[in-house]
N, C-alpha and C positions, 0 to 999 in steps of 0.2 A: 504494500500500500504506500502510496506517495501523496503528499499534500503540497499543493502550490499555495503559498501564503503571501500576503502583503502585510508588511509591518504597519501597525496602526498606532502603537505607542511604545516608548522606551522609558522606563521609570528607574531612577536610581533609588536603591533601598536605603532606608534610614534606620538607625539604632533607636532604642527606646528613649534615649535622651535627645533625639532629634538630629543628631549628627549624621552626616553622610557616611555610608558604608561603601567599600570598593566593589559592590555587587549591583547588578542591573537585572531587571525583569523586562523581558520583551514580549509584547502582546501582538497578535496578528489575527487576520481574518483569512479563513480558508477560502480560496478563490476556486479551486478545483481539487477533487480527490480522485486518484487513479487507483483502481483495484483490479488485480488479476482475476479474471472470471473463474479461474480454477479454484479460487478461495471462496466461492459462493456456491452454496447448495440450497436448492429450493428457495432462492431469494434471500438467504441468510448468510452473512459473512461468518466464516469459520475461523475464529481468532487463532486457535492453536495451530491450524494448518499453515499459517503465516510464520510461525515460530518466532514471535516477537521476544525481544530481550527487555527485561524490566530492571530498573535501578533499585537496588536494595540499600539497607543501612550499611554503615561501616565504610572504610576507605576504598574497598574494592569488591563489594558484593553485588552480584547481578543474578538474575533468575531468568529461566526460559519458561514461557507459558506453554504447558503441555495438556493434552487431552485428559491425562490422569488427574489433573488438578481442577477439572470442570465440576462445578456444582450449580444447581439451579435454585434460585430463591425468587419466587414470584412476588411482584410488587402488589401491595393492596390496591384494589381497584374499585 
């Protein structure tokens, strides 16, 4: 999956005391989203099939989203 984005805002983060931090948050608007049709089954995007990598805690922890980790929780409606 690929996103084409346009930057809408860049914000320098501040500390609790109001001082500037050397960190920035970039916001954008998705202009287009490209999805390989092989990742769609019956109109539903199959997340694990794309094998996304997720950032975890710690200095070097990452995880891969796998089918074995799938669970369903229906939203109240």
